[in-house]
C-alpha positions as CSV (number, residue, x, y, z in Angstrom):
1,M,-15.6,-10.3,-34.9
2,R,-16.5,-12.7,-31.9
3,Q,-17.6,-11.7,-28.6
4,P,-15.8,-13.4,-25.5
5,N,-17.6,-15.9,-23.6
6,R,-18.7,-15.4,-19.8
7,V,-15.4,-17.0,-18.5
8,Q,-13.2,-14.9,-21.2
9,W,-15.0,-11.8,-19.9
10,I,-14.4,-12.7,-16.1
11,V,-10.2,-13.5,-17.0
12,L,-9.8,-10.2,-18.6
13,S,-11.8,-8.2,-15.9
14,L,-9.9,-9.6,-13.3
15,A,-6.4,-8.9,-14.9
16,A,-7.8,-5.5,-15.7
17,A,-8.5,-4.8,-12.3
18,L,-5.5,-6.1,-11.0
19,L,-3.3,-3.7,-13.4
20,V,-5.6,-0.8,-12.3
21,F,-5.2,-1.5,-8.6
22,A,-1.5,-2.5,-8.5
23,W,-0.1,0.0,-10.9
24,P,2.5,1.9,-9.2
25,P,2.6,5.6,-9.7
26,D,4.8,7.2,-12.1
27,R,6.1,10.1,-9.8
28,G,7.3,10.5,-6.3
29,H,7.1,7.8,-3.6
30,G,3.5,7.1,-3.8
31,T,2.0,3.8,-3.4
32,S,-0.6,2.2,-5.6
33,L,-4.2,2.2,-5.6
34,A,-4.6,-0.7,-3.6
35,V,-2.1,0.2,-1.1
36,K,-3.9,3.3,-0.7
37,L,-7.4,1.8,-0.5
38,A,-6.1,-0.8,2.1
39,H,-4.5,2.5,4.1
40,W,-8.0,4.2,4.2
41,M,-10.0,1.1,5.2
42,I,-7.5,0.4,7.9
43,D,-7.8,4.2,9.2
44,P,-10.3,6.3,7.4
45,R,-10.6,9.2,9.8
46,G,-6.6,9.4,10.0
47,S,-6.8,8.8,13.8
48,L,-3.9,6.4,14.0
49,P,-0.8,8.1,14.7
50,A,2.6,7.5,12.5
51,L,6.0,6.6,14.1
52,P,7.8,9.9,14.3
53,P,10.9,10.2,12.3
54,P,14.1,10.3,14.3
55,L,15.5,13.2,15.5
56,P,18.0,15.2,13.1
57,P,21.4,15.5,14.3
58,G,22.2,18.7,16.3
59,V,18.5,19.0,17.7
60,G,19.7,16.8,21.0
61,D,20.7,20.0,22.4
62,N,17.1,21.9,22.3
63,G,15.2,20.1,25.2
64,D,11.7,21.4,23.9
65,I,12.0,19.5,20.3
66,V,13.3,16.4,22.4
67,A,10.5,16.2,24.7
68,Q,7.8,16.9,22.0
69,H,9.4,14.1,19.9
70,D,9.5,11.9,22.9
71,E,5.7,12.5,23.6
72,L,4.9,11.5,20.2
73,E,6.9,8.4,20.3
74,S,5.3,7.3,23.6
75,E,1.9,8.0,22.3
76,Y,2.4,5.9,19.3
77,F,3.8,2.9,21.2
78,R,1.1,3.3,23.8
79,I,-1.1,2.7,21.1
80,Y,1.0,0.2,19.3
81,N,1.1,-2.0,22.4
82,S,-2.8,-1.6,23.6
83,S,-3.9,-4.6,21.4
84,R,-3.0,-6.8,18.6
85,L,-5.5,-5.1,16.3
86,A,-3.9,-1.7,16.8
87,R,-0.6,-3.4,16.1
88,W,-2.0,-4.9,13.0
89,R,-3.7,-1.7,12.0
90,M,-0.7,0.6,12.5
91,D,1.4,-2.0,10.5
92,V,-0.5,-2.2,7.5
93,K,-1.1,1.8,7.6
94,A,2.9,2.1,7.8
95,A,2.9,-0.7,4.8
96,G,4.2,0.4,1.4
97,D,4.2,-1.6,-2.0
98,P,6.0,-4.9,-1.4
99,L,7.8,-4.2,-4.6
100,D,9.9,-1.9,-6.6
101,P,7.9,0.0,-8.9
102,T,9.7,-1.2,-11.9
103,T,9.4,-4.7,-10.9
104,T,5.9,-4.6,-10.4
105,R,5.1,-2.8,-13.7
106,Q,6.9,-5.7,-15.3
107,W,4.8,-8.4,-13.3
108,L,1.8,-6.8,-14.0
109,V,2.3,-6.6,-18.0
110,A,3.2,-10.2,-17.7
111,I,0.2,-11.2,-15.9
112,A,-2.0,-8.9,-18.2
113,V,-0.4,-10.9,-21.4
114,A,-1.0,-14.2,-19.7
115,A,-4.3,-13.4,-18.9
116,V,-5.1,-12.4,-22.6
117,F,-3.6,-15.9,-23.9
118,V,-5.5,-17.7,-21.2
119,S,-8.9,-15.9,-22.5
120,W,-7.8,-16.6,-25.7
121,R,-7.6,-20.3,-25.4
122,L,-10.6,-20.7,-23.7
123,K,-13.4,-21.5,-25.7
């Protein structure tokens, strides 16, 4: 059996890396390895705050919970509005996978098949 040449190895390696890093998880609402890596690179120590979820119905009467929520929200927006870099980092940290997982899988399989055919045609 013939061994792939250098260009074929590059095409196949890039396609394999794309598959590994972009493949979405099977269960839950997790993100792909590429998005997890981006989140870690943006905030390796976990110091950036996340936007708190909205208050659930019926909690508006509890002043302590509302005050705590407002404090978290004001801290988030203070850091968010402090600089363009902080805004960009917080946006990237909050970002998820750009496509639906089933669509992502279909695109990745199509890219892998195309990479195999391209590398097969390269001589």
